[in-house]
Biopython code that builds the backbone (N, CA, C, O; Angstrom):
import numpy as np
from Bio.PDB.StructureBuilder import StructureBuilder

atoms = [
    (1, "MET", "N", (13.201, 94.081, 12.577)),
    (1, "MET", "CA", (12.203, 93.412, 13.074)),
    (1, "MET", "C", (12.106, 92.082, 13.919)),
    (1, "MET", "O", (12.429, 91.130, 13.207)),
    (2, "PRO", "N", (11.780, 91.714, 15.157)),
    (2, "PRO", "CA", (12.372, 90.532, 15.627)),
    (2, "PRO", "C", (11.730, 89.473, 15.169)),
    (2, "PRO", "O", (10.618, 89.625, 14.664)),
    (3, "SER", "N", (12.284, 88.283, 15.258)),
    (3, "SER", "CA", (11.689, 86.968, 14.641)),
    (3, "SER", "C", (10.592, 86.196, 15.641)),
    (3, "SER", "O", (10.589, 86.403, 16.855)),
    (4, "ASN", "N", (9.896, 85.512, 15.151)),
    (4, "ASN", "CA", (8.978, 84.644, 16.165)),
    (4, "ASN", "C", (9.430, 84.230, 17.318)),
    (4, "ASN", "O", (8.803, 84.357, 18.369)),
    (5, "ALA", "N", (10.764, 83.602, 17.190)),
    (5, "ALA", "CA", (11.232, 82.978, 18.546)),
    (5, "ALA", "C", (11.795, 83.930, 19.344)),
    (5, "ALA", "O", (11.841, 83.735, 20.558)),
    (6, "GLN", "N", (12.397, 85.307, 18.677)),
    (6, "GLN", "CA", (12.653, 86.299, 19.683)),
    (6, "GLN", "C", (11.361, 86.849, 20.536)),
    (6, "GLN", "O", (11.472, 87.223, 21.703)),
    (7, "VAL", "N", (10.269, 86.853, 19.897)),
    (7, "VAL", "CA", (9.180, 87.353, 20.404)),
    (7, "VAL", "C", (8.590, 86.605, 21.625)),
    (7, "VAL", "O", (8.245, 87.014, 22.734)),
    (8, "GLY", "N", (8.585, 85.362, 21.053)),
    (8, "GLY", "CA", (8.177, 84.202, 22.135)),
    (8, "GLY", "C", (8.973, 83.944, 23.275)),
    (8, "GLY", "O", (8.488, 83.505, 24.317)),
    (9, "LYS", "N", (10.443, 84.254, 23.091)),
    (9, "LYS", "CA", (11.264, 84.092, 24.248)),
    (9, "LYS", "C", (11.235, 85.310, 25.129)),
    (9, "LYS", "O", (11.602, 85.201, 26.299)),
    (10, "ARG", "N", (10.836, 86.431, 24.662)),
    (10, "ARG", "CA", (10.649, 87.741, 25.547)),
    (10, "ARG", "C", (9.552, 87.366, 26.271)),
    (10, "ARG", "O", (9.550, 87.501, 27.495)),
    (11, "ALA", "N", (8.563, 86.884, 25.641)),
    (11, "ALA", "CA", (6.948, 86.856, 26.182)),
    (11, "ALA", "C", (6.986, 85.796, 27.355)),
    (11, "ALA", "O", (6.358, 85.885, 28.410)),
    (12, "ARG", "N", (7.775, 84.852, 27.005)),
    (12, "ARG", "CA", (8.069, 83.674, 28.336)),
    (12, "ARG", "C", (9.131, 84.308, 29.522)),
    (12, "ARG", "O", (9.028, 83.986, 30.706)),
    (13, "LYS", "N", (10.034, 85.137, 29.079)),
    (13, "LYS", "CA", (10.778, 85.728, 30.083)),
    (13, "LYS", "C", (10.060, 86.714, 31.034)),
    (13, "LYS", "O", (10.341, 86.958, 32.207)),
    (14, "CYS", "N", (9.151, 87.184, 30.331)),
    (14, "CYS", "CA", (8.059, 88.607, 31.152)),
    (14, "CYS", "C", (7.142, 87.935, 31.946)),
    (14, "CYS", "O", (7.033, 88.218, 33.139)),
    (15, "GLY", "N", (6.359, 86.931, 31.326)),
    (15, "GLY", "CA", (5.357, 86.105, 31.968)),
    (15, "GLY", "C", (4.162, 86.858, 32.493)),
    (15, "GLY", "O", (4.027, 88.054, 32.236)),
    (16, "ASN", "N", (3.316, 86.212, 33.200)),
    (16, "ASN", "CA", (2.556, 87.190, 33.801)),
    (16, "ASN", "C", (2.711, 87.302, 35.130)),
    (16, "ASN", "O", (2.160, 86.521, 35.905)),
    (17, "LEU", "N", (3.515, 88.336, 35.540)),
    (17, "LEU", "CA", (3.861, 88.561, 36.806)),
    (17, "LEU", "C", (3.307, 89.699, 37.816)),
    (17, "LEU", "O", (3.667, 90.023, 38.947)),
    (18, "GLY", "N", (2.204, 90.215, 36.888)),
    (18, "GLY", "CA", (1.221, 91.517, 37.701)),
    (18, "GLY", "C", (2.239, 92.442, 37.982)),
    (18, "GLY", "O", (3.412, 92.399, 37.610)),
    (19, "GLN", "N", (1.630, 93.347, 38.729)),
    (19, "GLN", "CA", (2.446, 94.506, 39.457)),
    (19, "GLN", "C", (2.825, 94.420, 40.810)),
    (19, "GLN", "O", (1.999, 94.984, 41.527)),
    (20, "THR", "N", (3.645, 93.988, 41.345)),
    (20, "THR", "CA", (4.039, 93.906, 42.604)),
    (20, "THR", "C", (5.480, 94.180, 42.763)),
    (20, "THR", "O", (6.394, 94.047, 41.950)),
    (21, "GLY", "N", (5.488, 94.622, 44.071)),
    (21, "GLY", "CA", (7.005, 94.970, 44.651)),
    (21, "GLY", "C", (7.441, 93.671, 45.326)),
    (21, "GLY", "O", (8.660, 93.609, 45.484)),
    (22, "LEU", "N", (6.765, 92.646, 45.751)),
    (22, "LEU", "CA", (7.271, 91.462, 46.251)),
    (22, "LEU", "C", (8.452, 90.866, 45.529)),
    (22, "LEU", "O", (8.643, 91.097, 44.335)),
    (23, "ARG", "N", (9.223, 90.119, 46.230)),
    (23, "ARG", "CA", (10.350, 89.459, 45.539)),
    (23, "ARG", "C", (9.770, 88.318, 44.879)),
    (23, "ARG", "O", (8.764, 87.747, 45.300)),
    (24, "ARG", "N", (10.419, 87.981, 43.824)),
    (24, "ARG", "CA", (10.260, 86.572, 42.896)),
    (24, "ARG", "C", (11.080, 85.599, 43.612)),
    (24, "ARG", "O", (12.110, 85.957, 44.184)),
    (25, "ARG", "N", (10.661, 84.332, 43.610)),
    (25, "ARG", "CA", (11.421, 83.303, 43.862)),
    (25, "ARG", "C", (11.580, 82.232, 43.050)),
    (25, "ARG", "O", (10.727, 82.011, 42.191)),
    (26, "LYS", "N", (12.620, 81.457, 43.185)),
    (26, "LYS", "CA", (12.460, 80.313, 41.835)),
    (26, "LYS", "C", (11.932, 79.063, 42.466)),
    (26, "LYS", "O", (11.850, 78.769, 43.659)),
    (27, "ARG", "N", (11.602, 78.412, 41.423)),
    (27, "ARG", "CA", (10.475, 77.060, 41.830)),
    (27, "ARG", "C", (11.647, 75.900, 42.172)),
    (27, "ARG", "O", (12.780, 75.909, 41.689)),
    (28, "ARG", "N", (11.243, 75.133, 42.893)),
    (28, "ARG", "CA", (12.028, 73.982, 43.211)),
    (28, "ARG", "C", (11.436, 72.707, 43.065)),
    (28, "ARG", "O", (10.434, 72.545, 43.762)),
    (29, "GLY", "N", (11.786, 71.735, 42.334)),
    (29, "GLY", "CA", (11.137, 70.521, 41.909)),
    (29, "GLY", "C", (10.259, 70.599, 41.103)),
    (29, "GLY", "O", (10.360, 71.424, 40.195)),
    (30, "ASP", "N", (9.111, 69.740, 41.208)),
    (30, "ASP", "CA", (7.947, 69.907, 40.430)),
    (30, "ASP", "C", (6.685, 70.159, 41.032)),
    (30, "ASP", "O", (5.906, 69.352, 41.540)),
    (31, "PRO", "N", (6.605, 71.207, 40.923)),
    (31, "PRO", "CA", (5.292, 72.065, 41.519)),
    (31, "PRO", "C", (3.863, 71.132, 41.546)),
    (31, "PRO", "O", (3.081, 70.929, 42.475)),
    (32, "MET", "N", (3.854, 70.680, 40.215)),
    (32, "MET", "CA", (2.500, 69.997, 39.837)),
    (32, "MET", "C", (2.546, 68.735, 40.592)),
    (32, "MET", "O", (1.469, 68.419, 41.097)),
    (33, "ARG", "N", (3.632, 67.860, 40.808)),
    (33, "ARG", "CA", (3.759, 66.661, 41.700)),
    (33, "ARG", "C", (3.126, 66.794, 42.934)),
    (33, "ARG", "O", (2.306, 66.056, 43.480)),
    (34, "ASP", "N", (3.864, 68.342, 43.462)),
    (34, "ASP", "CA", (3.765, 68.708, 44.919)),
    (34, "ASP", "C", (2.330, 69.011, 45.254)),
    (34, "ASP", "O", (1.851, 68.692, 46.342)),
    (35, "TYR", "N", (1.511, 69.752, 44.128)),
    (35, "TYR", "CA", (0.298, 70.252, 44.527)),
    (35, "TYR", "C", (-0.577, 69.030, 44.411)),
    (35, "TYR", "O", (-1.668, 68.989, 44.979)),
    (36, "ASP", "N", (-0.117, 68.039, 43.689)),
    (36, "ASP", "CA", (-1.301, 66.665, 43.442)),
    (36, "ASP", "C", (-1.064, 65.998, 44.839)),
    (36, "ASP", "O", (-2.038, 65.392, 45.285)),
    (37, "SER", "N", (0.030, 66.010, 45.575)),
    (37, "SER", "CA", (0.239, 65.199, 46.664)),
    (37, "SER", "C", (-0.245, 65.924, 48.194)),
    (37, "SER", "O", (-0.089, 65.390, 49.292)),
    (38, "LEU", "N", (-0.809, 67.151, 47.964)),
    (38, "LEU", "CA", (-1.399, 67.848, 49.046)),
    (38, "LEU", "C", (-2.524, 67.320, 49.549)),
    (38, "LEU", "O", (-3.255, 66.773, 48.723)),
    (39, "PRO", "N", (-2.979, 67.330, 51.006)),
    (39, "PRO", "CA", (-4.108, 66.900, 51.621)),
    (39, "PRO", "C", (-5.146, 67.758, 50.654)),
    (39, "PRO", "O", (-4.823, 68.766, 50.026)),
    (40, "PRO", "N", (-6.636, 67.067, 50.669)),
    (40, "PRO", "CA", (-7.513, 67.625, 49.756)),
    (40, "PRO", "C", (-7.973, 69.154, 50.323)),
    (40, "PRO", "O", (-8.125, 70.143, 49.607)),
    (41, "ALA", "N", (-8.137, 69.103, 51.632)),
    (41, "ALA", "CA", (-8.379, 70.474, 52.524)),
    (41, "ALA", "C", (-7.428, 71.778, 51.947)),
    (41, "ALA", "O", (-7.787, 72.913, 51.632)),
    (42, "LEU", "N", (-6.289, 71.252, 51.941)),
    (42, "LEU", "CA", (-5.052, 72.301, 51.451)),
    (42, "LEU", "C", (-5.182, 72.618, 50.031)),
    (42, "LEU", "O", (-5.156, 73.781, 49.628)),
    (43, "ARG", "N", (-5.329, 71.549, 49.223)),
    (43, "ARG", "CA", (-5.559, 71.926, 47.821)),
    (43, "ARG", "C", (-6.744, 72.728, 47.676)),
    (43, "ARG", "O", (-6.558, 73.695, 46.938)),
    (44, "SER", "N", (-7.710, 72.647, 48.072)),
    (44, "SER", "CA", (-8.923, 73.350, 48.173)),
    (44, "SER", "C", (-8.508, 74.858, 48.401)),
    (44, "SER", "O", (-8.613, 75.760, 47.569)),
    (45, "TRP", "N", (-8.048, 74.953, 49.608)),
    (45, "TRP", "CA", (-7.502, 76.354, 50.162)),
    (45, "TRP", "C", (-6.693, 76.897, 49.015)),
    (45, "TRP", "O", (-6.898, 78.061, 48.672)),
    (46, "LEU", "N", (-5.813, 76.187, 48.403)),
    (46, "LEU", "CA", (-4.849, 76.788, 47.509)),
    (46, "LEU", "C", (-5.540, 77.300, 46.205)),
    (46, "LEU", "O", (-5.203, 78.317, 45.599)),
    (47, "GLN", "N", (-6.611, 76.408, 45.839)),
    (47, "GLN", "CA", (-7.475, 76.825, 44.552)),
    (47, "GLN", "C", (-8.206, 77.984, 44.757)),
    (47, "GLN", "O", (-8.652, 78.561, 43.765)),
    (48, "GLN", "N", (-8.445, 78.510, 46.063)),
    (48, "GLN", "CA", (-9.219, 79.862, 46.294)),
    (48, "GLN", "C", (-8.243, 80.871, 46.561)),
    (48, "GLN", "O", (-8.767, 81.977, 46.692)),
    (49, "ALA", "N", (-6.862, 80.862, 46.698)),
    (49, "ALA", "CA", (-5.761, 81.629, 47.379)),
    (49, "ALA", "C", (-5.757, 82.824, 46.124)),
    (49, "ALA", "O", (-5.831, 82.644, 44.908)),
    (50, "VAL", "N", (-5.653, 83.990, 46.827)),
    (50, "VAL", "CA", (-5.228, 85.279, 45.881)),
    (50, "VAL", "C", (-4.081, 85.509, 45.458)),
    (50, "VAL", "O", (-3.940, 86.205, 44.452)),
    (51, "LEU", "N", (-2.949, 84.951, 46.160)),
    (51, "LEU", "CA", (-1.780, 84.899, 45.715)),
    (51, "LEU", "C", (-1.226, 83.593, 45.252)),
    (51, "LEU", "O", (-1.673, 82.585, 45.799)),
    (52, "PRO", "N", (-0.227, 83.448, 44.233)),
    (52, "PRO", "CA", (0.118, 82.451, 43.553)),
    (52, "PRO", "C", (1.218, 81.397, 44.809)),
    (52, "PRO", "O", (2.438, 81.416, 44.646)),
    (53, "TRP", "N", (0.786, 80.815, 45.618)),
    (53, "TRP", "CA", (1.308, 80.084, 46.768)),
    (53, "TRP", "C", (2.069, 78.785, 46.104)),
    (53, "TRP", "O", (1.377, 78.064, 45.386)),
    (54, "SER", "N", (3.258, 78.493, 46.273)),
    (54, "SER", "CA", (3.910, 77.457, 46.054)),
    (54, "SER", "C", (3.335, 76.289, 46.844)),
    (54, "SER", "O", (3.164, 76.493, 48.046)),
    (55, "PRO", "N", (2.971, 74.949, 46.290)),
    (55, "PRO", "CA", (2.546, 73.808, 47.102)),
    (55, "PRO", "C", (3.502, 73.717, 48.385)),
    (55, "PRO", "O", (3.071, 73.554, 49.526)),
    (56, "HIS", "N", (5.053, 73.861, 48.001)),
    (56, "HIS", "CA", (6.048, 73.472, 49.025)),
    (56, "HIS", "C", (5.851, 74.373, 50.378)),
    (56, "HIS", "O", (5.894, 73.908, 51.517)),
    (57, "SER", "N", (5.616, 75.805, 50.034)),
    (57, "SER", "CA", (5.308, 76.745, 51.312)),
    (57, "SER", "C", (4.186, 76.426, 51.816)),
    (57, "SER", "O", (4.058, 76.486, 53.039)),
    (58, "CYS", "N", (3.195, 76.045, 51.057)),
    (58, "CYS", "CA", (1.860, 75.683, 52.084)),
    (58, "CYS", "C", (2.096, 74.647, 52.572)),
    (58, "CYS", "O", (1.999, 74.636, 53.799)),
    (59, "ARG", "N", (2.423, 73.588, 52.024)),
    (59, "ARG", "CA", (2.637, 72.390, 53.045)),
    (59, "ARG", "C", (3.548, 72.410, 54.274)),
    (59, "ARG", "O", (3.433, 71.610, 55.202)),
    (60, "ARG", "N", (4.431, 73.353, 54.214)),
    (60, "ARG", "CA", (5.406, 73.621, 55.282)),
    (60, "ARG", "C", (4.446, 74.508, 56.305)),
    (60, "ARG", "O", (4.486, 74.247, 57.507)),
    (61, "ILE", "N", (3.766, 75.337, 55.912)),
    (61, "ILE", "CA", (2.874, 76.139, 56.956)),
    (61, "ILE", "C", (1.705, 75.209, 57.538)),
    (61, "ILE", "O", (1.267, 75.339, 58.681)),
    (62, "TRP", "N", (1.264, 74.284, 56.645)),
    (62, "TRP", "CA", (0.257, 73.500, 57.189)),
    (62, "TRP", "C", (0.826, 72.574, 58.161)),
    (62, "TRP", "O", (0.281, 72.548, 59.265)),
    (63, "ALA", "N", (2.133, 71.573, 57.886)),
    (63, "ALA", "CA", (2.612, 70.744, 58.649)),
    (63, "ALA", "C", (3.154, 71.409, 60.015)),
    (63, "ALA", "O", (3.111, 70.800, 61.084)),
    (64, "THR", "N", (3.573, 72.472, 59.907)),
    (64, "THR", "CA", (4.003, 73.228, 61.235)),
    (64, "THR", "C", (2.752, 73.594, 62.272)),
    (64, "THR", "O", (2.864, 73.515, 63.495)),
    (65, "ALA", "N", (1.627, 73.978, 61.625)),
    (65, "ALA", "CA", (0.194, 74.113, 62.317)),
    (65, "ALA", "C", (-0.015, 72.968, 62.965)),
    (65, "ALA", "O", (-0.166, 72.830, 64.179)),
    (66, "LEU", "N", (-0.023, 71.824, 61.807)),
    (66, "LEU", "CA", (-0.692, 70.676, 62.458)),
    (66, "LEU", "C", (-0.038, 70.076, 63.854)),
    (66, "LEU", "O", (-0.643, 69.666, 64.845)),
    (67, "GLN", "N", (1.535, 70.162, 63.597)),
    (67, "GLN", "CA", (2.495, 69.621, 64.572)),
    (67, "GLN", "C", (2.379, 70.231, 66.011)),
    (67, "GLN", "O", (2.690, 69.624, 67.036)),
    (68, "THR", "N", (1.872, 71.564, 65.951)),
    (68, "THR", "CA", (1.777, 72.112, 67.133)),
    (68, "THR", "C", (0.562, 72.027, 67.789)),
    (68, "THR", "O", (0.372, 72.655, 68.831)),
    (69, "GLY", "N", (-0.252, 71.341, 67.308)),
    (69, "GLY", "CA", (-1.708, 70.857, 67.610)),
    (69, "GLY", "C", (-2.667, 71.500, 67.190)),
    (69, "GLY", "O", (-3.711, 71.336, 67.822)),
    (70, "ALA", "N", (-2.698, 72.313, 66.177)),
    (70, "ALA", "CA", (-3.770, 73.019, 65.434)),
    (70, "ALA", "C", (-4.796, 72.009, 64.879)),
    (70, "ALA", "O", (-4.528, 70.809, 64.930)),
    (71, "THR", "N", (-5.762, 72.368, 64.440)),
    (71, "THR", "CA", (-6.830, 71.400, 63.526)),
    (71, "THR", "C", (-6.868, 71.859, 62.166)),
    (71, "THR", "O", (-6.740, 73.080, 62.065)),
    (72, "GLN", "N", (-7.001, 71.254, 61.139)),
    (72, "GLN", "CA", (-7.265, 71.432, 59.912)),
    (72, "GLN", "C", (-7.716, 73.050, 59.518)),
    (72, "GLN", "O", (-7.223, 73.860, 58.733)),
    (73, "ALA", "N", (-8.883, 73.118, 60.440)),
    (73, "ALA", "CA", (-9.382, 74.672, 60.227)),
    (73, "ALA", "C", (-8.684, 75.369, 60.684)),
    (73, "ALA", "O", (-8.603, 76.348, 59.943)),
    (74, "GLU", "N", (-7.899, 75.503, 61.769)),
    (74, "GLU", "CA", (-6.818, 76.315, 62.268)),
    (74, "GLU", "C", (-5.749, 76.513, 61.369)),
    (74, "GLU", "O", (-5.432, 77.672, 61.101)),
    (75, "ALA", "N", (-5.191, 75.639, 60.901)),
    (75, "ALA", "CA", (-4.122, 75.462, 59.833)),
    (75, "ALA", "C", (-4.577, 76.375, 58.683)),
    (75, "ALA", "O", (-3.731, 77.159, 58.252)),
    (76, "LEU", "N", (-5.714, 76.376, 58.169)),
    (76, "LEU", "CA", (-6.268, 77.149, 57.140)),
    (76, "LEU", "C", (-6.463, 78.465, 57.269)),
    (76, "LEU", "O", (-6.366, 79.325, 56.394)),
    (77, "ALA", "N", (-6.822, 78.621, 58.718)),
    (77, "ALA", "CA", (-7.196, 80.047, 59.189)),
    (77, "ALA", "C", (-5.587, 80.808, 59.444)),
    (77, "ALA", "O", (-5.363, 82.016, 59.374)),
    (78, "GLN", "N", (-4.764, 79.913, 59.697)),
    (78, "GLN", "CA", (-3.456, 80.476, 59.662)),
    (78, "GLN", "C", (-2.775, 81.122, 58.193)),
    (78, "GLN", "O", (-2.147, 82.172, 58.055)),
    (79, "LEU", "N", (-3.143, 80.086, 57.163)),
    (79, "LEU", "CA", (-2.899, 80.396, 55.846)),
    (79, "LEU", "C", (-3.601, 81.589, 55.338)),
    (79, "LEU", "O", (-2.998, 82.300, 54.535)),
    (80, "ASP", "N", (-4.924, 81.933, 55.740)),
    (80, "ASP", "CA", (-5.731, 83.072, 55.454)),
    (80, "ASP", "C", (-4.985, 84.121, 55.964)),
    (80, "ASP", "O", (-4.823, 85.114, 55.254)),
    (81, "ARG", "N", (-4.401, 84.060, 57.309)),
    (81, "ARG", "CA", (-3.928, 85.463, 58.272)),
    (81, "ARG", "C", (-2.515, 85.704, 57.387)),
    (81, "ARG", "O", (-2.217, 86.886, 57.220)),
    (82, "LEU", "N", (-1.715, 84.803, 56.867)),
    (82, "LEU", "CA", (-0.576, 84.789, 56.302)),
    (82, "LEU", "C", (-0.708, 85.424, 54.983)),
    (82, "LEU", "O", (0.118, 86.309, 54.761)),
    (83, "GLU", "N", (-1.618, 85.152, 53.997)),
    (83, "GLU", "CA", (-1.911, 85.691, 52.999)),
    (83, "GLU", "C", (-2.285, 87.233, 52.748)),
    (83, "GLU", "O", (-1.899, 87.938, 51.816)),
    (84, "ALA", "N", (-3.193, 87.606, 53.888)),
    (84, "ALA", "CA", (-3.674, 88.911, 54.062)),
    (84, "ALA", "C", (-2.489, 89.687, 54.601)),
    (84, "ALA", "O", (-2.435, 90.866, 54.251)),
    (85, "ALA", "N", (-1.442, 89.190, 55.464)),
    (85, "ALA", "CA", (-0.492, 90.065, 55.980)),
    (85, "ALA", "C", (0.551, 90.292, 54.607)),
    (85, "ALA", "O", (1.128, 91.359, 54.395)),
    (86, "THR", "N", (0.667, 89.124, 53.764)),
    (86, "THR", "CA", (1.353, 89.428, 52.421)),
    (86, "THR", "C", (0.796, 90.388, 51.587)),
    (86, "THR", "O", (1.504, 91.233, 51.039)),
    (87, "LEU", "N", (-0.605, 90.326, 51.418)),
    (87, "LEU", "CA", (-1.178, 91.391, 50.770)),
    (87, "LEU", "C", (-0.787, 92.673, 51.091)),
    (87, "LEU", "O", (-0.156, 93.438, 50.361)),
    (88, "ASN", "N", (-1.225, 92.902, 52.324)),
    (88, "ASN", "CA", (-0.718, 94.003, 53.017)),
    (88, "ASN", "C", (0.553, 94.576, 52.723)),
    (88, "ASN", "O", (0.671, 95.741, 52.341)),
    (89, "ARG", "N", (1.576, 93.735, 52.902)),
    (89, "ARG", "CA", (2.875, 93.920, 52.552)),
    (89, "ARG", "C", (2.939, 94.376, 51.078)),
    (89, "ARG", "O", (3.551, 95.433, 50.924)),
    (90, "ALA", "N", (2.539, 93.919, 50.184)),
    (90, "ALA", "CA", (2.531, 94.215, 48.582)),
    (90, "ALA", "C", (1.948, 95.361, 48.538)),
    (90, "ALA", "O", (2.463, 96.126, 47.723)),
    (91, "ARG", "N", (0.684, 95.948, 49.357)),
    (91, "ARG", "CA", (0.160, 97.206, 48.958)),
    (91, "ARG", "C", (1.016, 98.351, 49.537)),
    (91, "ARG", "O", (0.889, 99.445, 48.989)),
    (92, "THR", "N", (1.695, 98.265, 50.359)),
    (92, "THR", "CA", (2.744, 99.370, 50.965)),
    (92, "THR", "C", (4.109, 99.281, 50.372)),
    (92, "THR", "O", (4.958, 100.105, 50.712)),
    (93, "ALA", "N", (4.354, 98.439, 49.600)),
    (93, "ALA", "CA", (5.675, 98.112, 48.762)),
    (93, "ALA", "C", (5.666, 98.970, 47.730)),
    (93, "ALA", "O", (6.578, 98.950, 46.902)),
]
sb = StructureBuilder()
sb.init_structure("model")
sb.init_model(0)
sb.init_chain("A")
sb.init_seg("    ")
for serial, (resi, resn, name, xyz) in enumerate(atoms, 1):
    if name == "N":
        sb.init_residue(resn, " ", resi, " ")
    sb.init_atom(name, np.array(xyz, "f"), 0.0, 1.0, " ", f" {name:<3s}", serial, name[0])
structure = sb.get_structure()
């Protein structure tokens, strides 16, 4: 019979990953601090996102869109398109 420590360790290792064929990625830095520093519109989008996006990747997509002349609404639409493409890829994986 496994000890409580072993059961807890196993639960943390498995986590809440769901069923997906997408590759897992390691976190960098402090994701909560990164999240808190996001612009309000981007934080709002991230709260409603279907997938568990990292603040780092969202900020990168956001900044790239704005640097190319997109408005905030267009940057959010780009994030929606990327999320839809990722969901389609997950369904076929």
